[in-house]
The first five atom37 places (N, CA, C, CB, O) and aatype in JSON, in Angstrom:
{
  "aatype": [20, 20, 20, 20, 20, 20, 20, 20, 20, 20, 20, 20, 20, 20, 20, 20, 20, 20, 20, 20, 20, 20, 20, 20, 20, 20, 20, 20, 20, 20, 20, 20, 20, 20, 20, 20, 20, 20, 20, 20, 20, 20, 20, 20, 20, 20, 20, 20, 20, 20, 20, 20, 20, 20, 20, 20, 20, 20, 20, 20, 20, 20, 20, 20, 20, 20, 20, 20, 20, 20, 20, 20, 20, 20, 20, 20, 20, 20, 20],
  "atom_mask": [
    [1, 1, 1, 1, 1],
    [1, 1, 1, 1, 1],
    [1, 1, 1, 1, 1],
    [1, 1, 1, 1, 1],
    [1, 1, 1, 1, 1],
    [1, 1, 1, 1, 1],
    [1, 1, 1, 1, 1],
    [1, 1, 1, 1, 1],
    [1, 1, 1, 1, 1],
    [1, 1, 1, 1, 1],
    [1, 1, 1, 1, 1],
    [1, 1, 1, 1, 1],
    [1, 1, 1, 1, 1],
    [1, 1, 1, 1, 1],
    [1, 1, 1, 1, 1],
    [1, 1, 1, 1, 1],
    [1, 1, 1, 1, 1],
    [1, 1, 1, 1, 1],
    [1, 1, 1, 1, 1],
    [1, 1, 1, 1, 1],
    [1, 1, 1, 1, 1],
    [1, 1, 1, 1, 1],
    [1, 1, 1, 1, 1],
    [1, 1, 1, 1, 1],
    [1, 1, 1, 1, 1],
    [1, 1, 1, 1, 1],
    [1, 1, 1, 1, 1],
    [1, 1, 1, 1, 1],
    [1, 1, 1, 1, 1],
    [1, 1, 1, 1, 1],
    [1, 1, 1, 1, 1],
    [1, 1, 1, 1, 1],
    [1, 1, 1, 1, 1],
    [1, 1, 1, 1, 1],
    [1, 1, 1, 1, 1],
    [1, 1, 1, 1, 1],
    [1, 1, 1, 1, 1],
    [1, 1, 1, 1, 1],
    [1, 1, 1, 1, 1],
    [1, 1, 1, 1, 1],
    [1, 1, 1, 1, 1],
    [1, 1, 1, 1, 1],
    [1, 1, 1, 1, 1],
    [1, 1, 1, 1, 1],
    [1, 1, 1, 1, 1],
    [1, 1, 1, 1, 1],
    [1, 1, 1, 1, 1],
    [1, 1, 1, 1, 1],
    [1, 1, 1, 1, 1],
    [1, 1, 1, 1, 1],
    [1, 1, 1, 1, 1],
    [1, 1, 1, 1, 1],
    [1, 1, 1, 1, 1],
    [1, 1, 1, 1, 1],
    [1, 1, 1, 1, 1],
    [1, 1, 1, 1, 1],
    [1, 1, 1, 1, 1],
    [1, 1, 1, 1, 1],
    [1, 1, 1, 1, 1],
    [1, 1, 1, 1, 1],
    [1, 1, 1, 1, 1],
    [1, 1, 1, 1, 1],
    [1, 1, 1, 1, 1],
    [1, 1, 1, 1, 1],
    [1, 1, 1, 1, 1],
    [1, 1, 1, 1, 1],
    [1, 1, 1, 1, 1],
    [1, 1, 1, 1, 1],
    [1, 1, 1, 1, 1],
    [1, 1, 1, 1, 1],
    [1, 1, 1, 1, 1],
    [1, 1, 1, 1, 1],
    [1, 1, 1, 1, 1],
    [1, 1, 1, 1, 1],
    [1, 1, 1, 1, 1],
    [1, 1, 1, 1, 1],
    [1, 1, 1, 1, 1],
    [1, 1, 1, 1, 1],
    [1, 1, 1, 1, 1]
  ],
  "atom_positions": [
    [[210.46, -46.39, 0.45], [211.77, -46.03, 0.94], [211.84, -44.52, 1.05], [212.89, -46.58, 0.03], [211.59, -43.8, 0.08]],
    [[212.18, -44.05, 2.2], [212.3, -42.61, 2.37], [213.71, -42.18, 2.01], [211.94, -42.18, 3.81], [214.69, -42.84, 2.37]],
    [[213.81, -41.08, 1.31], [215.13, -40.6, 0.92], [215.42, -39.29, 1.64], [215.22, -40.42, -0.61], [214.51, -38.56, 2.04]],
    [[216.68, -39.01, 1.79], [217.14, -37.8, 2.46], [217.33, -36.72, 1.4], [218.46, -38.05, 3.25], [217.95, -36.97, 0.36]],
    [[216.81, -35.54, 1.65], [216.97, -34.41, 0.74], [217.7, -33.3, 1.47], [215.6, -33.93, 0.19], [217.33, -32.94, 2.59]],
    [[218.74, -32.76, 0.84], [219.5, -31.67, 1.46], [219.91, -30.67, 0.4], [220.75, -32.22, 2.19], [220.05, -31.01, -0.78]],
    [[220.09, -29.43, 0.82], [220.56, -28.37, -0.07], [221.96, -27.96, 0.35], [219.59, -27.14, -0.05], [222.23, -27.77, 1.54]],
    [[222.86, -27.84, -0.62], [224.23, -27.41, -0.35], [224.6, -26.31, -1.34], [225.23, -28.6, -0.45], [224.11, -26.3, -2.47]],
    [[225.46, -25.38, -0.9], [225.9, -24.35, -1.83], [227.03, -24.91, -2.7], [226.35, -23.07, -1.07], [227.58, -25.97, -2.41]],
    [[227.38, -24.19, -3.74], [228.37, -24.66, -4.71], [229.71, -24.94, -4.05], [228.54, -23.63, -5.82], [230.34, -25.96, -4.32]],
    [[230.17, -24.04, -3.18], [231.47, -24.23, -2.53], [231.48, -25.47, -1.65], [231.83, -23.0, -1.7], [232.46, -26.22, -1.65]],
    [[230.42, -25.69, -0.91], [230.33, -26.87, -0.05], [230.27, -28.15, -0.89], [229.09, -26.78, 0.86], [230.89, -29.15, -0.54]],
    [[229.54, -28.1, -1.99], [229.46, -29.28, -2.87], [230.83, -29.59, -3.47], [228.43, -29.05, -3.99], [231.21, -30.76, -3.59]],
    [[231.56, -28.56, -3.86], [232.88, -28.75, -4.45], [233.86, -29.33, -3.42], [233.42, -27.43, -5.01], [234.63, -30.23, -3.74]],
    [[233.82, -28.81, -2.21], [234.76, -29.25, -1.17], [234.46, -30.66, -0.68], [234.73, -28.28, 0.0], [235.37, -31.39, -0.29]],
    [[233.19, -31.05, -0.69], [232.78, -32.35, -0.12], [232.16, -33.28, -1.17], [231.79, -32.13, 1.01], [231.3, -34.09, -0.83]],
    [[232.59, -33.17, -2.42], [231.94, -33.9, -3.49], [232.0, -35.42, -3.29], [232.57, -33.54, -4.82], [231.0, -36.1, -3.51]],
    [[233.14, -35.95, -2.88], [233.27, -37.4, -2.66], [232.35, -37.87, -1.55], [234.71, -37.76, -2.33], [231.73, -38.92, -1.67]],
    [[232.26, -37.12, -0.48], [231.39, -37.49, 0.64], [229.92, -37.42, 0.22], [231.64, -36.57, 1.85], [229.12, -38.26, 0.62]],
    [[229.57, -36.42, -0.58], [228.19, -36.29, -1.05], [227.84, -37.48, -1.95], [227.99, -34.96, -1.81], [226.75, -38.04, -1.83]],
    [[228.75, -37.86, -2.85], [228.49, -39.01, -3.72], [228.36, -40.3, -2.91], [229.6, -39.16, -4.75], [227.52, -41.14, -3.22]],
    [[229.18, -40.46, -1.89], [229.08, -41.64, -1.03], [227.72, -41.7, -0.34], [230.21, -41.65, 0.01], [227.12, -42.77, -0.21]],
    [[227.24, -40.55, 0.11], [225.94, -40.49, 0.77], [224.81, -40.79, -0.21], [225.73, -39.11, 1.4], [223.85, -41.49, 0.13]],
    [[224.92, -40.27, -1.41], [223.91, -40.53, -2.44], [223.87, -42.01, -2.76], [224.2, -39.71, -3.73], [222.79, -42.6, -2.9]],
    [[225.04, -42.62, -2.87], [225.11, -44.03, -3.22], [224.62, -44.95, -2.11], [226.52, -44.39, -3.59], [223.86, -45.88, -2.36]],
    [[225.05, -44.69, -0.88], [224.74, -45.61, 0.21], [223.37, -45.36, 0.85], [225.79, -45.51, 1.25], [222.69, -46.32, 1.22]],
    [[222.96, -44.11, 0.97], [221.71, -43.81, 1.69], [220.61, -43.3, 0.79], [221.97, -42.78, 2.76], [219.55, -42.89, 1.27]],
    [[220.84, -43.33, -0.54], [219.84, -42.87, -1.51], [219.43, -41.42, -1.24], [218.61, -43.78, -1.48], [218.27, -41.07, -1.39]],
    [[220.39, -40.6, -0.84], [220.14, -39.19, -0.54], [220.07, -38.39, -1.84], [221.24, -38.62, 0.38], [220.64, -38.78, -2.86]],
    [[219.38, -37.27, -1.79], [219.28, -36.34, -2.91], [219.79, -34.99, -2.45], [217.81, -36.24, -3.45], [219.39, -34.49, -1.4]],
    [[220.68, -34.38, -3.23], [221.23, -33.07, -2.9], [220.86, -32.07, -3.99], [222.77, -33.15, -2.73], [220.94, -32.38, -5.18]],
    [[220.45, -30.88, -3.57], [220.21, -29.78, -4.48], [221.35, -28.79, -4.3], [218.82, -29.11, -4.23], [221.6, -28.3, -3.2]],
    [[222.04, -28.5, -5.4], [223.17, -27.56, -5.36], [222.62, -26.17, -5.62], [224.28, -27.95, -6.4], [221.95, -25.93, -6.62]],
    [[222.93, -25.24, -4.71], [222.4, -23.89, -4.78], [223.51, -22.9, -5.12], [221.71, -23.5, -3.45], [224.64, -23.04, -4.64]],
    [[223.18, -21.9, -5.93], [224.1, -20.79, -6.2], [223.32, -19.51, -5.94], [224.68, -20.83, -7.7], [222.29, -19.26, -6.56]],
    [[223.83, -18.7, -5.02], [223.18, -17.46, -4.62], [221.73, -17.69, -4.19], [223.22, -16.44, -5.77], [220.84, -16.88, -4.45]],
    [[221.5, -18.83, -3.52], [220.18, -19.13, -2.99], [219.2, -19.71, -4.0], [219.61, -17.92, -2.4], [218.03, -19.9, -3.67]],
    [[219.64, -19.98, -5.22], [218.77, -20.53, -6.25], [219.28, -21.92, -6.66], [218.7, -19.59, -7.49], [220.49, -22.1, -6.83]],
    [[218.39, -22.88, -6.82], [218.84, -24.21, -7.21], [219.36, -24.22, -8.65], [217.69, -25.22, -7.07], [218.74, -23.66, -9.56]],
    [[220.52, -24.86, -8.85], [221.11, -24.94, -10.19], [221.34, -26.38, -10.64], [222.43, -24.19, -10.22], [221.46, -26.64, -11.84]],
    [[221.41, -27.32, -9.7], [221.64, -28.72, -10.07], [221.11, -29.62, -8.97], [223.16, -28.98, -10.32], [220.9, -29.19, -7.83]],
    [[220.9, -30.87, -9.33], [220.45, -31.86, -8.36], [221.3, -33.11, -8.52], [218.93, -32.18, -8.53], [221.53, -33.56, -9.64]],
    [[221.77, -33.65, -7.42], [222.53, -34.9, -7.42], [221.6, -35.96, -6.85], [223.87, -34.77, -6.58], [221.24, -35.92, -5.67]],
    [[221.22, -36.91, -7.69], [220.26, -37.94, -7.3], [220.83, -39.33, -7.6], [218.91, -37.74, -8.04], [221.66, -39.48, -8.5]],
    [[220.4, -40.34, -6.85], [220.87, -41.7, -7.13], [220.19, -42.25, -8.38], [220.6, -42.62, -5.92], [219.06, -41.91, -8.71]],
    [[220.91, -43.11, -9.06], [220.35, -43.79, -10.22], [219.73, -45.09, -9.74], [221.44, -44.05, -11.32], [220.36, -45.85, -9.0]],
    [[218.5, -45.34, -10.17], [217.86, -46.59, -9.79], [218.48, -47.72, -10.59], [216.32, -46.52, -10.02], [218.5, -47.7, -11.82]],
    [[218.96, -48.7, -9.87], [219.59, -49.84, -10.53], [218.52, -50.87, -10.87], [220.69, -50.45, -9.64], [217.63, -51.15, -10.07]],
    [[218.64, -51.42, -12.05], [217.69, -52.45, -12.45], [218.14, -53.79, -11.88], [217.57, -52.53, -14.0], [219.33, -54.11, -11.84]],
    [[217.17, -54.54, -11.44], [217.47, -55.86, -10.91], [217.57, -56.84, -12.06], [216.39, -56.32, -9.89], [216.74, -56.85, -12.96]],
    [[218.59, -57.65, -12.02], [218.73, -58.7, -13.02], [218.11, -59.97, -12.45], [220.23, -58.92, -13.41], [218.55, -60.5, -11.43]],
    [[217.1, -60.46, -13.12], [216.43, -61.67, -12.69], [216.96, -62.82, -13.54], [214.87, -61.55, -12.79], [216.76, -62.85, -14.76]],
    [[217.62, -63.73, -12.88], [218.17, -64.88, -13.58], [217.53, -66.15, -13.01], [219.72, -64.93, -13.47], [217.36, -66.25, -11.79]],
    [[217.2, -67.09, -13.84], [216.64, -68.34, -13.32], [217.69, -69.14, -12.57], [216.05, -69.18, -14.46], [218.89, -69.06, -12.86]],
    [[217.24, -69.91, -11.62], [218.16, -70.79, -10.9], [218.56, -71.94, -11.82], [217.5, -71.33, -9.59], [217.7, -72.52, -12.48]],
    [[219.84, -72.26, -11.87], [220.3, -73.3, -12.81], [219.65, -74.66, -12.58], [221.79, -73.44, -12.7], [219.42, -75.4, -13.54]],
    [[219.35, -75.0, -11.34], [218.79, -76.33, -11.06], [217.35, -76.47, -11.56], [218.84, -76.61, -9.56], [216.87, -77.6, -11.71]],
    [[216.66, -75.36, -11.82], [215.28, -75.42, -12.3], [215.17, -75.11, -13.79], [214.43, -74.46, -11.51], [214.06, -74.94, -14.3]],
    [[216.28, -75.05, -14.48], [216.26, -74.7, -15.9], [215.39, -75.63, -16.71], [217.66, -74.71, -16.45], [215.64, -76.83, -16.76]],
    [[214.37, -75.08, -17.35], [213.48, -75.85, -18.21], [212.44, -76.68, -17.47], [214.27, -76.75, -19.05], [211.64, -77.35, -18.12]],
    [[212.4, -76.66, -16.15], [211.47, -77.47, -15.38], [210.21, -76.72, -14.96], [212.15, -78.0, -14.16], [209.2, -77.34, -14.61]],
    [[210.24, -75.39, -15.0], [209.11, -74.59, -14.56], [208.59, -73.77, -15.73], [209.51, -73.66, -13.37], [209.35, -73.11, -16.44]],
    [[207.29, -73.84, -15.92], [206.65, -73.05, -16.98], [205.64, -72.12, -16.33], [205.97, -73.97, -18.06], [204.87, -72.54, -15.47]],
    [[205.64, -70.87, -16.73], [204.72, -69.89, -16.19], [203.62, -69.66, -17.22], [205.44, -68.55, -15.84], [203.9, -69.35, -18.38]],
    [[202.39, -69.82, -16.79], [201.25, -69.61, -17.67], [200.48, -68.4, -17.17], [200.33, -70.88, -17.74], [200.22, -68.28, -15.98]],
    [[200.11, -67.52, -18.06], [199.37, -66.34, -17.68], [200.29, -65.15, -17.49], [198.57, -66.59, -16.41], [201.49, -65.22, -17.76]],
    [[199.7, -64.06, -17.02], [200.44, -62.81, -16.84], [200.75, -62.63, -15.36], [199.63, -61.61, -17.39], [199.85, -62.46, -14.54]],
    [[202.04, -62.68, -15.03], [202.44, -62.52, -13.63], [202.22, -61.12, -13.1], [203.89, -62.89, -13.47], [202.1, -60.92, -11.89]],
    [[202.17, -60.13, -14.0], [202.09, -58.74, -13.58], [200.7, -58.14, -13.78], [203.11, -57.93, -14.32], [200.54, -56.93, -13.66]],
    [[199.71, -58.96, -14.08], [198.35, -58.45, -14.27], [197.76, -58.03, -12.93], [197.45, -59.52, -14.96], [198.08, -58.61, -11.89]],
    [[196.92, -57.04, -12.95], [196.26, -56.55, -11.73], [195.02, -57.39, -11.48], [195.89, -55.03, -11.85], [193.96, -57.14, -12.06]],
    [[195.16, -58.39, -10.61], [194.05, -59.28, -10.28], [193.43, -58.94, -8.93], [194.51, -60.72, -10.28], [192.79, -59.8, -8.33]],
    [[193.61, -57.73, -8.46], [193.1, -57.37, -7.13], [191.58, -57.47, -7.05], [193.54, -55.97, -6.77], [191.04, -57.78, -5.99]],
    [[190.88, -57.2, -8.14], [189.41, -57.29, -8.12], [188.98, -58.74, -7.91], [188.82, -56.74, -9.45], [187.97, -58.99, -7.25]],
    [[189.71, -59.69, -8.45], [189.37, -61.1, -8.26], [189.52, -61.51, -6.8], [190.25, -61.99, -9.15], [188.72, -62.29, -6.29]],
    [[190.53, -60.99, -6.13], [190.75, -61.32, -4.74], [189.71, -60.65, -3.83], [192.14, -60.92, -4.32], [189.3, -61.24, -2.83]],
    [[189.3, -59.46, -4.17], [188.34, -58.73, -3.33], [186.95, -59.35, -3.43], [188.28, -57.26, -3.74], [186.2, -59.3, -2.46]],
    [[186.6, -59.92, -4.56], [185.27, -60.5, -4.75], [185.2, -61.93, -4.3], [184.86, -60.41, -6.19], [184.11, -62.5, -4.28]],
    [[186.3, -62.54, -3.94], [186.32, -63.96, -3.56], [185.78, -64.16, -2.18], [187.72, -64.53, -3.64], [185.72, -65.29, -1.7]]
  ]
}
């Protein structure tokens, strides 16, 4: 995912803070706040964790054996 990076001065950030937050939230943009041409703060989106919940209709019917997150790429390349 490509993110948008922009630099804004303190006055612009103060005047448009709600719009900047909306952009950060919706478009995953990153803003660097500058004072006298030097970066002083960064406004970045927080990565939200996904909640994985089992489907109610499959409760207790599916069992996972092994490691779902193991790196098995070598097994696939040699097959």
